[in-house]
N, C-alpha and C positions, 0 to 999 in steps of 0.2 A: 477429333481427337478423343481417344478413350481415356478413362481415368487411369492413373498409375496404380500398379498392384500394391498390396500391403507390404510393408517393410522394404520400400523401394529406395533405400538409402544408397544411391549410386556413388561409387568412388569416382575420382577424377580419371577419366579415360577419354580417348578420342576414337571415333568410328570412321575410318577412312574408306573411301571408295575410289577405285582406279578410274582415271579418265584418259590416260595416254599411255598405252602399253604396246610393246613391240609386236606382239602377235597380231594385233589388229591393224597395225601399220597406219595409225591415224584415224581409224574408224572409231567414233566415240560411242561406247556402250552405255553412256548415261543419256544419250539422245534417243535411244530406242528401248523398248521393253523386251528384255531377254527372258521374260517370265510372264505368266498370266496375271491379270489384275483382279480377277474374280475369285471369291471364296467358294462360290457354288459350282461353277462349271470347271470340271477337271481338264477338259480339252485333250483327252487321250488321242494320240496319233495326229494331233493338229500340227500344222506348219504355219508359222508367222513369217511373212516376208516383208522386208523393208528395203526400199530403193533409196540410197543416199548418193551423194555426189561421188561418182567414181567407184562405188561399191554397192554390193547387195548383201544384206544380212538375212540369214534364215535361222529360225529357232524351231527345233523339232521336238515334239513330246513323245515319250515312250509309253509303254503299257500302263504305267502307274499314274499317268497324267502329267501335264506340264508343271514344272516347278512354278510356284507362286512367288509374288513379291515378298511374302512373309517367309517362305522357305529361304529366300535369298539372304535373309538376315544371318544365316549360318556362313554364307560366303563372306559377308562383311566381317563376321567374327574372325574368320581365318585371316583375312587381310590385316585386321587390327592386331592380331597375334603376331604375324610376321613383322609388321612395321615396328611394333614395340620391341620385339626380340632383336631386330637389326639395330635399333637405336641403342639398346643396352650393350650389344656387342661392340659397337663403334665407340662406346664410352668405356670399354674395357671391363664390363661387368658380366660377361657371359659369352658362351660360344655362339656362332652363327646358327640360326634356326634350320631345322630340317623340314622336309615337306610333310612330315607326319605330325599331326596336331591331335592331342588327346585331352580334351576338356571333360570334366565331370558334367553330367547333365544339369546339375544345379547351377553350374557356371553359365551354361548355355541359356537357361531360363532367366538368370539374372541379367546377362548381357542384353537379351532381347526384351527385357522388362515385362516378363510374363510371370503369372502366379505359379506357385510351386504345387502342382496337383497331378494326380494320376493320369488324367487325359493329356496333359501337357507332355508327360514323359513319352506316351505312345505317339503323340504327334511329331516328336523329334525324329523318331525312326521313319515315319512316313515321309517327312520332309527330305530325309537323306535318300530315300528311294527315288523321289521325284527329281532331286538335284542330280543324282547319278545318271538318270535316264533322260535328261534334257540336254540336247546338244545345240551348239551354235556353230554355224558355218558362215564364213565371210569370203566373198569372191570380189576381188579387185581386178579391174581391167585397165591396162595401159594401152590406149589406142595408138599412140605414137610408135611404141615398140611392138605392137601387135602381140601382146602377151596377156595372159590371164592367170592369176594366182588364187588358189583356194586353200583356206585353212579351216579345220574343224576342231572343236574342243568341247569338253564337258564342263559343267559348272563346278563339279567336284570330280576327282578321279576314281577313288574307291573309298569304302568305309567299312568299319566294323562296329558292332554294338555289343556291349557286355551288359547282360541283364541278370537280375537275381532270380534264382529258380523258385524261391519260396513266395515271392510277391509278384514276379513277372515284370517288375519295374526296371526300366533302363537305368543303369548306374553310370557307365562311362562309354563314350564314343571315341572312335578313332577315324580321323579323316585324312586321307592322302590328298594334299592340296595340289591342284593341277599345275603342271610345269609353267603354263603361261602366266599364272598369278605369281608363282614363286619367283620366276625370273624377273617379272616386272617390279616386285617389291625388294627382293634380296640382291639380285645381281645387276640390276639396271643402274647406270651411273647417276641418273637424275630422275628417280621415280616421281611421277606426277600424281600426287595423292590429295584428295580433298577431304576435309574434316566435315563429318555429318553431325548435326545436332543430336544428342541422345534422345531428345523428345521425338525424333523421327519415328522411333519404335512405337510411340503412342498414337501415331496417325492410323486411323481405323480403316479408311477406305483405300482400296488399291489404287484408284486413279489419283487420289490426293497424294499418295506416296510418289507416284510417278511425276506429278507436277512439282513436288518438292525437289526431287532429284534433278529435274530439268532446270529449276530455278537455281539450285545450288551450283550447278555447272555453268549455266549461261549468265545468270545475273550476278552471282558472287556477292560482292559488296556494292554493286551498282544496280542496274535494272536491265531487263530483257523483255522482248515482246515476241509472242508466237501467235499465229493464226490458230483458232480452234481447230480448223481443218488439218493443219500440220500436226498438232498434238494428237488428233484422232488417228491420223495415219501412222504415227510413230508409237502409239500406245498399244497396238494390237487389240483394241477393243472389238468385241463381237457385237456390240450394240449398234443400232442404227445411228446415223449422225444426229438426228433429231434428239434421240434419247441421250446421246453423248453430250450434246450441248446443255441439256437439262441438268445432267450430273455435274458438268463443269460450273454451271451457274450456282448450284448448291455449294460447291467448294468456295467460289468467290464470295458468296453471301456470308458463309461461315467465317472466312478470312482468319482462320486460327492456325495456319501452318507456322511452325517455328521459323523465325528469322526473316520471313518474307511477307510483304503486303501484296495482296492480289486485287486487281481491278479489271473490269471488262471495258474495252474500248470498241468503238464502231470503226470498221475498216472497209475500204472499197471492195475487198475480196471476202468479206465476212467478219464475224466477231473476232476480236483480238484479246488475248490474255496478256496483261501487263503485270510483270513480277518485279517488285522493287524491294531491295534490302531495307529492313526496318531501321538498321543503323544509319543508312543514308538519309532516310526521312527524318530521323532524330537530329542529324547534323544540320539539315536544311532548316528545321524548325528552330 
């Protein structure tokens, strides 16, 4: 975990992440990394492939590099904006949201719990480039019907950036939210949305962020277990499995992820990560 930035007086808000949306037809995007987990390696032109039960997921990077797990914070902000707008509309306090989202860059930095500096402003535009040019393709096969269906979508659809000509600093951004996200949050009868702890944004390591997402979806208020090997295969890690295990054990030793206690167990097929909700441990104690 990194320290919170100065003046980090967070208002009450929730940060949802979708885990059951029509476009993926049951494929869980919190179970696989649809982004890179490394800050150093841009992975330009790379393709990540995940084989799940009855489906294959492909994540393809464009010329700007693959979107990172930190870039994906902007997607979480879009989802949070839609969910809050829908709630207000249903309470009779506003119109239904459109797919166009226009936050000020200061709001973006505040939401992502980042400091307010010149480099951060530039980084927002670069994040938008990567999100726009990273695509996800999901192929599902129905062997009984002898049919195969493929759907492809971007992490964002389009964007605009308004900058000041005197300073060059980004002022306002405009994101057109992809239809698959909009439909899942706004028009779906029963959108399945998970609340993410705001301290998620303070998790510094990409792999640790992925572990948190996996724990939030799978363990929830209980516990879940995954083989290190399974997490390795679903994380898109470019490291060797030996190096991956070393990084996993660092995360387990630190054991500072919000909401979840981590432990390593010995399994017949290799090491196992046990993720237990801290609230559950408190009740047992």
